[in-house]
DRENLUM-236321 format. One record per residue (C-alpha): y negated, z, x; residue in three letters. Coordinates in steps of 0.25 Angstrom, whole numbers, plus 5000, padded with zeros to 4 digits. Layout:
BEGIN
YZXALA...
//
This chain:
BEGIN
498249564933MET498949694935ASN498349794945ARG498649944947SER497650044954GLU497750064969TRP498650184972GLN498750274984THR499850364989SER499650514985SER499850545000TYR498450485003THR497650594996ALA496150554997ASN496350475010ASN495750335010ASN496750285020ASN497950245011CYS498650125005ILE498350094991GLU499350014982VAL499349954968ARG500049844960THR499449714957PHE500049594949ASP501449654952GLY501149664967LEU500849784976ILE499449794983GLU499149894994PHE497849915002ARG497250025011GLU496350115004SER495250085014ASP495449935015GLU495449905000GLY495149765001ASP496449735008VAL497549724999ILE499049695002VAL499849634990ARG501349634990THR502549634981THR503249764976ARG504449734985HIS503649704998LYS502849834995PHE504149914993ALA504649855007GLU503349895013LEU503450035008LEU504850045012GLN504550005026GLY503450105027ALA504350215023GLN505450175033GLU504450175044GLY504450025046GLU502950015049PHE502850145057ASP502650075071ARG501350015065HIS500750155062ALA499650205071THR499550355074THR
//
């Protein structure tokens, strides 16, 4: 089993409200730092599509202010 350590963005500083990411058996896993028992697992390709959509504002309509 190949598993890396959880990583967070450098933009989160010491905030406990962030997304953590790691690799696991060739897949990508991510979770919210404050909900560590809920883990989403996906392929590298699908994760890249998710990141691209977020960068392009595809999910902005779902954000709360």
